[in-house]
Structure formats: structure tokens, C-alpha cells
C-alpha positions in Angstrom: -60.2 -10.0 -65.5 -62.0 -13.0 -64.9 -61.7 -16.6 -66.4 -63.9 -19.6 -65.5 -63.7 -23.1 -66.4 -67.0 -25.0 -66.7 -65.2 -28.3 -65.8 -63.6 -27.3 -62.6 -65.5 -24.2 -61.6 -62.3 -22.5 -61.0 -62.4 -18.7 -61.4 -59.3 -16.7 -62.2 -59.8 -13.1 -61.4 -57.7 -10.1 -60.1 -56.9 -10.0 -56.5 -58.7 -7.8 -54.1 -57.9 -6.2 -50.8 -60.2 -8.6 -49.1 -58.3 -11.6 -50.5 -55.1 -10.7 -48.8 -55.4 -12.7 -45.5 -56.5 -15.8 -47.5 -53.6 -15.3 -49.9 -51.1 -15.3 -47.0 -52.5 -18.4 -45.5 -52.3 -19.9 -49.0 -48.7 -19.1 -49.3 -47.9 -20.9 -45.9 -49.7 -24.0 -47.2 -48.1 -23.9 -50.7 -44.5 -23.4 -49.5 -44.2 -24.9 -46.0 -40.5 -25.3 -46.2 -39.9 -21.7 -47.3 -42.5 -20.5 -45.1 -40.9 -22.0 -42.1 -37.9 -19.7 -42.9 -40.3 -16.6 -43.2 -40.3 -16.7 -46.9 -43.9 -15.8 -48.0 -45.8 -12.7 -48.9 -46.9 -10.6 -46.0 -50.1 -8.7 -45.9 -48.3 -5.3 -46.3 -46.4 -6.5 -49.2 -49.6 -7.7 -51.1 -51.3 -4.4 -50.4 -48.6 -2.6 -52.3 -48.7 -5.0 -55.2 -52.2 -4.0 -55.6 -51.4 -0.4 -55.4 -48.6 -0.6 -58.0 -49.8 -3.0 -60.6 -53.5 -4.5 -59.8 -53.7 -5.9 -63.2 -50.8 -8.3 -62.5 -52.2 -9.9 -59.3 -54.4 -12.8 -59.8 -56.2 -15.4 -57.5 -57.8 -18.6 -58.3 -61.2 -19.2 -56.5 -63.0 -22.5 -56.1 -66.1 -22.8 -54.2 -65.4 -19.4 -52.7 -62.1 -20.5 -51.4 -58.8 -19.0 -52.7 -56.7 -22.0 -53.7 -54.2 -20.3 -56.0 -52.5 -16.9 -56.6 -49.7 -15.2 -58.6 -47.9 -11.9 -58.3 -46.3 -10.1 -61.2 -44.6 -6.9 -62.3 -43.3 -5.3 -65.5 -39.5 -5.0 -66.0 -36.9 -4.4 -68.6 -33.8 -6.4 -68.5 -30.5 -5.0 -70.1 -29.2 -7.2 -71.6 -32.5 -9.0 -72.0 -31.0 -12.4 -70.7 -28.8 -11.0 -67.9 -28.0 -13.0 -64.9 -30.1 -11.8 -62.0 -31.4 -12.9 -58.7 -35.2 -12.7 -57.5 -34.3 -9.4 -55.8 -32.5 -8.1 -58.7 -35.5 -8.5 -60.8 -38.3 -7.6 -58.4 -36.5 -5.0 -56.3 -37.8 -6.5 -53.1 -41.0 -8.0 -51.6 -42.7 -4.8 -52.4 -41.9 -5.1 -56.2 -40.1 -1.8 -56.3 -38.6 -2.7 -59.7 -42.1 -2.4 -61.4 -41.6 -0.5 -64.5 -44.8 0.5 -66.5 -42.7 1.4 -69.6 -40.8 -2.1 -69.4 -41.2 -4.7 -72.1 -41.4 -7.9 -70.0 -43.9 -9.4 -67.6 -42.1 -10.9 -64.6 -43.4 -13.8 -62.7 -42.7 -13.1 -59.0 -44.5 -16.1 -57.8 -47.1 -18.7 -58.4 -48.8 -20.7 -55.6 -51.6 -23.4 -55.6 -53.0 -25.1 -52.5 -51.6 -28.8 -52.1 -55.0 -29.9 -51.7 -56.5 -28.7 -54.9 -53.6 -29.3 -57.4 -55.6 -31.4 -59.9 -57.8 -28.7 -61.0 -55.4 -27.1 -63.3 -55.0 -24.1 -61.1 -51.5 -23.1 -62.2 -52.1 -23.5 -65.8 -55.1 -21.1 -65.5 -53.0 -18.8 -63.7 -50.3 -18.9 -66.5 -53.0 -18.4 -69.1 -54.2 -15.3 -67.2 -50.6 -13.9 -67.3 -50.3 -14.6 -71.0 -53.6 -12.8 -71.8 -52.4 -9.9 -69.8 -49.1 -9.7 -71.7 -51.0 -9.9 -74.9 -53.5 -7.2 -73.6 -50.7 -4.8 -72.6 -48.6 -5.6 -75.7 -45.6 -6.8 -73.6 -42.9 -8.7 -75.6 -42.5 -11.6 -73.3 -43.1 -13.2 -69.8 -40.0 -14.3 -68.0 -39.4 -15.8 -64.5 -36.9 -17.8 -62.3 -38.3 -21.2 -61.8 -37.5 -23.5 -58.9 -35.6 -26.8 -59.5 -38.0 -28.5 -57.1 -36.3 -31.9 -57.0 -32.6 -30.8 -57.7 -31.7 -31.4 -53.9 -32.1 -35.2 -54.6 -29.6 -35.1 -57.5 -27.1 -32.4 -56.5 -24.3 -34.9 -55.5 -24.3 -36.3 -59.0 -25.5 -33.7 -61.4 -24.7 -30.0 -62.0 -27.8 -27.8 -62.3 -27.6 -27.8 -66.2 -27.1 -31.5 -66.4 -30.2 -31.9 -64.2 -32.2 -29.6 -66.6 -31.1 -31.6 -69.6 -32.2 -34.9 -68.0 -35.6 -33.2 -67.0 -36.1 -32.1 -70.7 -35.4 -35.7 -71.9 -38.0 -37.0 -69.4 -35.3 -38.9 -67.6 -36.0 -37.1 -64.3 -39.5 -36.1 -62.8 -39.4 -32.4 -62.0 -42.9 -30.8 -61.4 -42.1 -27.2 -61.8 -40.0 -27.1 -65.0 -41.9 -29.8 -66.7 -45.0 -27.8 -66.1 -43.5 -24.6 -67.4 -42.2 -26.3 -70.6 -45.5 -27.8 -71.2 -47.0 -24.3 -70.9 -44.9 -23.0 -74.0 -42.1 -21.5 -71.8 -38.5 -22.1 -73.0 -35.5 -22.8 -70.7 -32.9 -20.1 -71.3 -30.2 -20.8 -68.6 -29.4 -21.5 -64.9 -29.5 -18.6 -62.6 -27.3 -19.3 -59.4 -28.0 -17.8 -56.0 -31.5 -16.7 -57.3 -33.2 -17.0 -53.9 -33.1 -18.9 -50.6 -34.6 -22.2 -51.5 -33.5 -25.5 -49.8 -34.9 -27.7 -52.4 -33.4 -25.9 -55.5 -30.2 -25.2 -53.5 -30.8 -21.6 -54.5 -30.5 -22.3 -58.2 -33.4 -21.3 -60.7 -34.1 -21.6 -64.3 -34.6 -18.5 -66.4 -37.6 -19.3 -68.4 -39.4 -17.1 -71.1 -42.5 -17.1 -73.1 -42.6 -14.8 -76.1 -45.7 -12.9 -76.9 -46.9 -14.2 -80.6 -48.9 -11.1 -80.9 -46.5 -8.5 -79.9 -46.3 -5.5 -82.0 -43.1 -3.2 -82.0 -44.0 0.3 -80.8 -43.1 3.1 -83.4 
């Protein structure tokens, strides 16, 4: 799968083995705080992602440079809105919970290079995921989203109060605002989702429902 924009010349395509070292460096640039604690994709993990579900791994290429990436897997939650951590959903960094018979595409991560964030990279990666969900006739896309600026408000607001103010445009929150703009809906707060100093380990359970989904007989 390859998607190109005439305006930005950003190409979205499936990740290849040769991209792996560049994606590792991208991760370190995109998530410096988390990378300092060793939380980023390692080469051996990305290799396994490509082995188990190559269709779900994308990169954004700009002038022959990898400036964005996303990793995905297929899961089934029971019940469908159960509380979970990143590890509960993904299994581990090798995405061991990938279930080809599941009904939901799970967004394990999205990264974009800080020097190239005005090219709509994340939007294009989200669009590629949505196209994949439609192609595979998956019911929805779900993920746990970072509350990127919550650390600045934690003393005065609970996570849900913070989300309410973000939705009212009273607080600037780059991640959730972006997700809502891309047709995801906020479901609930997920505590202890993953180690993330900025979000204080909280995340938002977000969902995009496939409008073209057809029930299997």
C-alpha cells in the first residue's frame, strides 16, 4: 500500500526490512523523554512486526527520508471496551497478541519526526490505517492515546476533567485534539496504561468505527 500527496510529497507505504534502522532513530527523535528510559522500538521487535502483520506497519517517506511510522496489530477485546494496559492489548513489544481473527485494528504507536510535523504526517498515517481497516473489513480501530500535557494540570484536574476541558477547547492538547479531529471518539480513561511521565501513565481509550463494516455470516 502506498499513498502520496501532491502537496507535501509525503509517501505513506508499508514498512520494509531496510527501513528498520531509520525507524529506530525516528523513535528516539520523536519520543526523547520515553527513549531516555529505553521505551522505543528495537530492531528485533520491528522485524517481528513485519513477520506477523506486514500490512499493519507503515512509514512516511519525505525526500527519501523516513519521517513517520506506525505499528498496528489486530485484536479482539472482551468486553469490547474493557480496561486494559498497552501490554494487555499488544502482548508485549513483539505484538504477541496479534489475532488475525480479531475484529479491531489496534494502534500500537504513531511517531513523526519533530522537524517535519507540518506535513500532515500523522494524519496520513491515520488515513492509511483507516484504509486498511476498511480493506480487511475490521469493525473498528482502537488505541490508547497519550494525554501529552496532563502533567501540567494534574495538581488541579483529574484525567477525566482534563479531557472534558480539552474537548471544550479550554486546554491545548496536541494528541487528543488531533485524534478527535481525525474522527476518533473518546471512550474513557485508561489508568496505568504505560510508563509515560507526561501523561502520568494515563491514556485515553479512543475508537474509530469503520462505516463500511459488514457483519460476517
